[in-house]
C-alpha positions as CSV (number, residue, x, y, z in Angstrom):
1,M,93.7,93.1,96.1
2,P,94.5,89.9,99.3
3,N,92.4,87.8,100.2
4,F,91.9,88.7,103.9
5,I,92.9,91.4,105.4
6,S,94.5,91.0,108.5
7,D,96.0,94.5,109.1
8,I,94.2,97.0,108.1
9,G,96.6,99.7,108.9
10,S,99.7,97.7,108.3
11,E,98.3,97.7,104.2
12,E,97.2,101.0,104.1
13,K,101.2,102.3,105.4
14,L,102.7,99.1,103.3
15,L,100.5,100.9,99.7
16,E,100.8,104.7,101.3
17,N,104.8,103.7,101.2
18,I,104.8,102.3,97.5
19,L,103.1,104.8,96.5
20,K,105.8,107.6,98.2
21,D,108.5,105.6,96.5
22,K,106.5,105.8,92.8
23,V,105.9,109.4,93.4
24,G,109.3,110.6,94.8
25,G,110.7,108.5,91.6
26,Y,108.7,110.0,88.9
27,R,109.3,113.5,90.1
28,S,113.1,113.3,90.5
29,S,113.6,110.6,87.3
30,E,110.8,112.5,84.8
31,L,110.4,115.6,86.6
32,H,113.9,116.1,88.0
33,L,112.2,117.7,91.1
34,G,112.7,117.0,94.6
35,T,110.5,115.4,97.4
36,T,109.5,116.3,100.6
37,W,107.0,114.5,102.2
38,D,104.8,116.3,105.3
39,S,103.9,113.5,107.8
40,Q,101.2,116.3,109.4
41,L,99.4,117.2,106.3
42,S,99.8,113.2,105.3
43,Y,97.6,112.8,109.1
44,L,95.1,115.0,108.3
45,L,94.1,113.7,105.1
46,S,92.7,110.4,107.3
47,T,89.8,112.6,108.0
48,A,89.0,113.8,104.2
49,L,89.2,110.1,103.4
50,V,86.7,109.0,106.1
51,N,84.8,111.7,105.1
52,Y,84.1,110.7,101.4
53,E,83.9,107.2,102.3
54,T,81.0,108.0,104.5
55,E,79.5,110.7,102.1
56,R,79.4,107.4,99.3
57,I,78.1,105.0,101.4
58,G,75.7,107.3,103.2
59,G,75.7,110.6,101.5
60,Y,76.3,112.8,104.1
61,T,79.6,114.2,105.7
62,F,81.4,115.0,108.8
63,A,83.9,116.4,110.0
64,A,84.1,118.7,107.2
65,E,84.6,122.1,109.4
66,E,87.3,120.2,111.3
67,F,89.3,119.0,108.0
68,Q,89.3,122.5,106.8
69,N,90.8,124.0,110.2
70,G,93.5,121.3,110.6
71,I,94.6,122.1,106.5
72,K,94.4,126.2,107.7
73,N,96.8,125.3,110.6
74,V,99.0,123.7,108.5
75,V,99.3,125.4,105.0
76,P,101.6,128.3,106.1
77,T,99.9,131.9,105.2
78,G,100.9,132.9,101.5
79,H,100.9,128.9,100.9
80,T,98.4,127.0,98.5
81,F,97.3,123.5,99.0
82,K,95.9,121.1,96.7
83,A,95.0,117.3,97.0
84,F,93.2,114.5,94.6
85,P,90.9,111.7,96.6
86,V,90.5,108.6,94.4
87,M,89.2,105.2,95.1
88,F,89.8,102.3,93.9
89,S,89.1,99.0,94.4
90,H,92.1,97.0,93.9
91,F,95.6,97.0,95.5
92,D,97.7,97.9,92.5
93,T,99.8,100.6,92.9
94,D,100.7,100.7,89.7
95,K,97.7,101.2,88.3
96,M,96.7,104.1,91.1
97,M,99.8,105.7,89.9
98,L,98.2,105.9,86.2
99,H,95.1,107.1,87.0
100,I,96.7,109.8,88.6
101,H,99.5,110.8,86.4
102,G,96.0,110.6,84.3
103,N,93.7,113.3,85.8
104,K,94.4,116.4,85.2
105,V,94.4,117.8,88.9
106,G,96.4,114.6,90.0
107,H,98.5,114.7,87.7
108,E,99.5,119.1,88.7
109,V,99.7,117.5,92.4
110,L,102.1,115.1,91.0
111,G,104.3,118.0,89.0
112,V,103.8,120.3,91.7
113,R,106.4,123.0,91.6
114,G,107.2,126.2,94.4
115,D,109.1,127.1,97.3
116,Q,108.5,125.0,100.2
117,V,107.2,122.4,98.1
118,R,105.7,119.1,100.8
119,L,103.7,116.2,99.5
120,A,101.2,114.4,101.5
121,I,99.8,111.2,100.9
122,R,97.3,108.7,102.6
123,V,95.8,105.1,102.1
124,K,92.1,103.8,104.1
125,I,91.0,100.3,103.2
126,V,87.6,99.9,104.0
127,P,86.6,96.1,104.0
128,Y,83.5,94.8,102.5
129,P,81.8,91.4,102.5
130,E,82.9,88.9,99.4
131,N,86.8,90.1,100.4
132,M,86.0,93.4,98.2
133,C,87.5,97.1,99.7
134,A,87.1,100.3,99.0
135,V,90.8,101.8,99.1
136,W,90.9,105.5,99.2
137,V,93.9,107.6,98.0
138,M,95.0,111.1,98.9
139,I,97.8,112.8,97.3
140,A,98.1,116.4,98.3
141,A,100.9,119.1,98.1
142,R,101.3,122.1,99.9
143,F,103.8,124.9,98.4
144,R,104.2,128.6,98.2
145,S,104.0,129.9,94.2
146,S,107.2,130.8,92.3
147,H,106.9,133.9,90.5
């Protein structure tokens, strides 16, 4: 974990890019699947991550309805939205991937198959005293099931 994060936004973007590479590499080498990223969906995930942190520390949520409406606007009719949010207290992307892969829902999102599959990822870092951080990661997919 960095001792001091001077630019949280840059650190979040760096972690997102590393995780995108790892997810794309996993899907390509292990599952023989392509990966297409959806930046609009990724943007919407920010609201959810702020909500999860607010709920964790304060016990209440805000903008949940706005998030749901945003997802409805981005996910086409007949498509499925699936997401896996998780909080870490470290910046180790290898450990993050192991945790996501080891979780049932995380594993499902990583391996989504179907038509028009689009993946999204967002990282939100919340700094705390004593060089501690909550590192929220959400990986999501929207897709149409192929039968």
